[in-house]
N, C-alpha and C positions, 0 to 999 in steps of 0.2 A: 871941243876937248878931244885931245888925241887919245887913242887907246894905247895900251902897253905894246901893241904890235905895230904902232905907227900908222895905223889906218883909221878911217872915220868910224864913229860909233854907229851901231845898228840897233835901233829901237823897234819893238814888235809893232807890226802894222795894225791899225784899229779895225774892229769888226765892221763888215759892210752893213749899211743901213737897210732896213726892210723896205722893199719897194712899196711905193704908194699904190693904193687901189686904182685900177684903170677905170676908164669911163664905162666900159662894158660891165665890170663887176658891180659898180655903183648902180647902174640901171637894173641889174639883176636883184640887188638888195631892195630897191624901191618896189619892184614888182612883187617880191616875196611879202613885203610889208602890206601892200594893198590887198593881196590875196588873203593874208591872214586876217586882216580887218574885215574883209567880206565874209569869211567863214565864221568869224565870231559874231557877226551881225552888229558891228560897232558903227555908230552913226558917223558919217564923214564930217559933219559940222563940229564935232567935239574935238577934232584933232587938226593941228596945223598941217598944211601940205608938206609932204616929204618929197624932196628932190635930191638928185645926186649931189648938188652943191651943199645941202644941209648935211648929208651923210659924210661928205669928204672931210668935214671938220672933226669927225670922231677919231679916236685913237685906233690903232691896229687891234688891240685887245677887245675894244667895244665892237669893232666890225666883225670879229670872229664870233662873239657871243650872240650877235643879232640873229644869224640863221638858226643857231641852236634854240634860241628863245621862240622864234617863229615856228620851228618844227614841233616844239612842245605844245604850243597853242593849237596847232593843227591836229596833233594826236588827241588832245582833249576834246576837240570838236568831233572827231570820229568816234570816240568812246561815248560821248553824250548822244550822238545819233544812234549808235547801236543800242544803247539803253532805252532810248525812246521807242525804237522798233520792237524791242523785246517786251516793253510794257504794253504796246499796242496788241501784240500777239497774245499775251496773257489775258488781256481784257476780252479779246475775241473768243478765246477758248472758254473763259468763264461764262460768257453769254451763251455759247453753244450748249454747255453743260446744263445751265439753268433752264434752257428751253427743251431739254430732253424729257420725254414722257416715261418716267420710271415706274408707273403704276402697273401692277399685274392684272391681266385680264382674268376673268373668272375661270376660263378654260385652262389657262396656264397655271393658275393657282391650284386647280384641282389636280392637274398632272403632277405638280410639285408635291402636294400632300400625299398622293398615291405613291410616289417614289419614296418619300420619307417613311411611309407606313410599311412599304415592302422591305426597306432596309432594316427597320426596327423589328420586323417580325421574323427575320431570318435567324435560324438557330445558330448558336456559336459553332465554330469549327471544332470537330472532335479532337481530343488530344492524341498525339502520336502514341503508339504502343510502346511499352517499356523496352529498352534495348536488350538484346540477347534473348528475345522471346522465342520459345520453341513452339513452332506451329505444327498442327497435326499432319500437314502435307504441304508440298511446295505451292499447290494451287490456292491454299488458304492464306499464304503469306501476302501481305499488302504490297510487298516489293515486286510481285509478279508483273511483268510488263503487259499492258493491255490497253485497248482503245475503247473509247466510249462513242459508239456510232449513233447515239440519239441526237447529236448536235453536229453542225457543220460550221467550220472545220472540226473534226473530232478531237477532243482533248486526249492526251495520253497520260496514263497513270502508272505508277510503279517506280522502281529504282533498279534498272537492269544491272548496273555495276554491283550494287549490294546483293542482288538476287543470285547472280552467278557465283559470288564468293561463298554463299551459303549452300548452293546447289550446283556444284561444278559439273555434274554429269547429266544435266537436263538438256532438253532440246534448245531451250532459251540460251543456255550457256554456249552451245555450239553456234547459234546465230549471232550472239554477242561477240564471240571470237572472230567471226567473219565481218564484223563491222556493220551489221544489218540494222542496228538501232540508231535513232537520232542522238545527237549529243545530250549530255546530262541536263543542261539548263532548261531544256524544253519539256522535262517530265514533271508532272504534279505528284506529290507524295500520295502513295496508294491509299492511305487511311482517309484521305479527303474525297475519294471516289464515293458518290452518293449510293452506288449499288454495292459497295463493299461492306460486309458485316463481320465483325470479329467473331470467330468460332467460340472464343472464351465467353464473350458476352451472351451469345445465343444459348450456349450450354447452361450458363448460370441462370438465365431467365426461364429456360424450358424445363429444367430439372427441379422438382419440388423436394423439400426436405421430407424425411420420414414422418415427422410430426404433422406437417402440412398435409401429407397424403392420407393419413389415417384419422386425423381429428375430424369429428362430425361438426357440421355447422349448427349452431344453437342460437336461439333468440331468447334472451333472458335465461330462466332456469328450465324451460320446457323445450323438449326436442320432439318435433313431430316425426311420426314414423316415416312419412314420405320423404322428408328431408334427410332423415337418417339413412334411408335406403339409397337415395341419390348420392349422399356423401360416401357411402360404402362402395357404390359402383364407381364413383370418381376416383376413390382411393385405389380400387383394384386396377383401374385403367392406368393411373399414374404409376403404381408399383410395377405394372407390366411393362410400361415404357421405361421405367427406371432400370429394370433388370434385363431388358431386351437389348442386346448388343447390335448396334447398327452396322451394316456391311461396310467394309473398309473402302476407301476411295480407290477408283481405278487409276492405274498409271497413265501418264500422258500418252505413251505409245499406243495404248488401247483406245484412247479417246480421239486420236488424230486420224484424218484421212486426207488424201492428196490427189492431185492430178498433174501429169507431166505433159510437156509439149512434145510434138512429134519429132522435133530436133532439140537436142540439149543445148540451149543457149539462153542467156539472161534476157529478161524483159526490160525494156528501157523505163517502164513505169512501175517498177517493182514496189517502190514505197507507196505509190498511190493505190496499187492493188491491195497491199497489206492494210491500208487504212479504210478502204471502202468496200472490199468484197465481203467482210462479215455482215454488213448491212444488206448487201445484195443477196447473199445466201439466205439470210433470215426472211427476206421478202419472197424468195422462191419457195421456201418451205411453207410460209404462211399461205401463199396462193394455192399450194397443194394440200391445204388443210392438215398439215403435219402437227401432231400433238406433242412432239418431242421438244425439249428445250431449244431455244433459238439463239442462244448466246455463244459466240465464237471469237477466237482470236485467229489472226491470219498472218502467214509469212510467205514471201516469195524468194526463193534462194537463187544462187548464182547460176543455176542451170535451167531456170525458168519454171521449176515446179512450184505449184501453189498448194499450201496445206492449210487445213482448217482444224483447229483444236477446240473441242467442246469444253466450255467452262464448267458444265455440270459434272460433278465428280463421280456420278454413278450412272452415266449414260455412255455406252461404248460407241465407237465409230460404226460398228456393224449395224447398229439400230437405224442408221441413216441410209442403208443400202438401197431402199426403194427410190431414193431421191438422187442417186449418183448420176443419173442420166441428165435430168434437167439442169443440174448445177453447172456443168461445163458449157451447156448450150447458152446459158445466160452470161457466163464468164467470157465466152468467145465473142459475144456481141457487145459487152460492156467495155472491153478494152481492145485496141488494135492487135491483131495476131499475125498479119502478113501471111507467110506460107508455113507457119508453124503454130497451128491451133492447139488447144489443150484437149487431151483424151479424157475418157471417163475417170471419175474419182474412184479410188479404192482405198481400203484401210491400210494404214501404215504398218510395216512389218514390226512385229513385237520382238 
């Protein structure tokens, strides 16, 4: 049939047929089948032999699905093997745990009981003082920075930042401004120091009321003359203590003494000196049979001077004058000095 243009008609060409699998591809499918049967543990007698000739009779779609099916079977085999290994490991761990000897030996049990008893017998931590408490002196404030030299390493108590805000004109405030104190997270609240006692609690406990001071002690309705006399004497003593005004605490400048190096230069172990020299100084005074208080705080400034501040509020630095010579001798041997040792101690200028 002619077209309107006088030429022959053009029909669309048919789609090309899919190529048939080659012999190499068929051999590969046969090998995949045999490998899958081996992995699954299938008996060879239950299946007819698979040859390239048998596979060549399958359609293209079936040939495409065969590798996917074999791959799924192989994945199932790997998962089953992994589960079997995991089950074996769990069984081995269970056997090891069951064979452990979890019984406590008598010595270990005694140590455990002693530890529990020690924890149970510890007194609860004291509550912090009320905020905005007015202390009789800066030295009585629990925020005063101080070291406890009874243990090693020595814990540090107080709150330098809070202390200098309340007492900006103290020596501690000057040292804080120079960055001489460690960072705040390393400080333990001062009221948790075992050696610290609140002046308010001490005064409340030590001061009797007027009725307690003058009331005689009686047993029943009879008061013996001896007990009445003793009560009167106790009342007189209590009243004398009640109306006797204690001396005011000494300023820190009066309680501080220091030693300078022969050349004004900082010491590389200033923090270590501040932490350990109070204990060393107390040892020197103890060896010299000193009867004065042996508690100090120490600072080493940026020109190498080492100062000791007595924590006793009523003992001046001049009281330690007889010991100003042995203290630097021990200081110069306890820490490296190079060509710049420390001179004799002397009271701080007021």
